[in-house]
N, C-alpha and C positions, 0 to 999 in steps of 0.2 A: 512557603518559606523558601528563600533561596539560600544556597550554600556556595561558598567560594571554592573554586577549583583552579588549579594552576595547570596549564597545558603548554606544550612546546610545539610550535608550528614552523614549517619551513618558511623562508623569506618570501618565496613565490606565493604560497597559500595565503600568508598574511597580507600581502599586497592585493591579492584577489579579494579577500574579505574587506579590506579597506575600500577598494574600488566599488564593490557591490553595495556595501553598507552606506557609503557616501557620508554626508554630513548629517543625515536625518536620524541615524541611530548609532548606538555604540557598537563596538566589536562584539561585546558580550551579548547584546540584544540580538544582533544579526546571527551569531553562532547558535544561540538558543533557538531562534526561529527555524533555522536550517535543520538543526538536530531534531526538533519536534516534528517537523514535516517528514524527515527521514524515518523516525520511529513510528509515526502513524502509518506511513506507506509500508514499512516493513511488517507491521502487525497485520495490515490489510492483505499483503501478499501471502503471509503465512496462513491467514484464515482462508483465503481463496484457494491456496494449495491443498489445505485439508478438505475443503468443500469439494474440490475437483476429485480428490482421491475417493471420497465417499460416493460421488456420482459414478465414477469409473467402476468402483466395486459393485455397484448396484445397476449398472447400465443395462444388462440383459433383462433383468426383471422390470425395470422402468420402461424399456422399449416394448416388451410384451404387453404391459398394461396400456401403453399408448396405442398400440395396434388393436388391442381388444376394444378400447374406447372408440376408435375410428370405425370399427366394424359395426358398431351399434348406432352410428349416425345415419341420418337419412341420405339416400343416394343423391348425387348431383344430377340435375337435368341436362 
C-alpha cells in the first residue's frame, strides 16, 4: 500500500529528477526507485560492516586455523 508524502526539493534537484525520469516515469516513481536502491545499498553496507567487524575480531583465530589446515596438506612437488 502506498502512502502520500509531501517533500520539498530544491529547484536544481527537481530539474535533475525530471531530466533523469524523462517522460517514461513519474517523479514519484523515479524518486521511489532511487530511494529503494539507496535503502537496499545502505542495508548491505551496514551488513558488510558488521561482517567485517566480526572477521576482524576473529582474525587471529581464523588465521591460525587456516595455517593449521595448510600444514596438513600434501607438500607440493
